[in-house]
C-alpha positions in Angstrom: 8.8 -16.8 -5.4 5.7 -18.7 -4.1 2.9 -18.5 -6.8 0.5 -17.9 -3.9 2.0 -14.5 -3.5 1.2 -13.4 -7.1 -2.2 -15.1 -7.2 -3.3 -13.5 -4.0 -2.1 -10.0 -4.9 -4.0 -10.2 -8.2 -7.1 -11.5 -6.5 -7.0 -8.7 -3.9 -6.5 -6.0 -6.5 -9.3 -7.4 -8.8 -11.6 -7.6 -5.7 -11.0 -3.9 -5.1 -9.1 -4.2 -1.8 -7.6 -1.1 -0.3 -4.0 -0.5 -1.5 -3.0 -0.1 2.1 -4.4 -3.6 2.8 -2.6 -5.0 -0.2 0.7 -3.4 0.9 0.3 -4.7 4.4 -0.6 -8.2 3.1 2.5 -8.3 0.9 4.8 -7.0 3.7 3.4 -9.6 6.1 3.6 -12.4 3.6 7.3 -11.6 2.8 8.0 -11.1 6.6 9.2 -7.5 6.0 9.4 -5.3 9.2 6.2 -3.4 9.9 6.0 0.3 9.0 6.9 2.8 11.5 4.1 3.8 13.9 3.1 7.1 12.2 2.6 5.4 8.8 0.5 2.4 10.0 -3.2 2.4 9.2 -5.9 0.0 10.3 -6.0 -1.5 6.7 -2.3 -2.0 6.6 -2.2 -3.7 10.0 -5.0 -6.0 9.1 -3.3 -6.8 5.8 0.0 -7.4 7.5 -1.5 -9.8 10.0 -3.4 -11.7 7.2 -0.3 -11.9 5.1 1.7 -13.2 8.0 -0.9 -15.9 8.4 -1.2 -16.5 4.6 -4.9 -15.8 4.4 -7.2 -12.9 3.3 -9.8 -13.0 6.1 -10.0 -9.3 6.6 -9.9 -8.2 2.9 -13.6 -7.6 2.6 -13.5 -5.0 5.4 -11.1 -2.8 3.5 -12.3 -1.9 0.0 -10.8 1.0 -2.0 
C-alpha cells in the first residue's frame, strides 16, 4: 500500500477532520465505488473528490 495513504489518514485524523470526510477520502484514494445516494454527505463527497485527486484541499472545511 502506498505510504501516502497511511500518512494522510493519520494527518487528517490528528487535524480533527470529520470522519465522513476521512471515509470519503479513503474511498476516493482507493478508487472504491461511491456510496449510494441516500448515504452521501457533503463531507463525504468532498473527501471522495480530494482522495481521487490525492490531495486534502477541502479538509479544513470539514472538522469534527
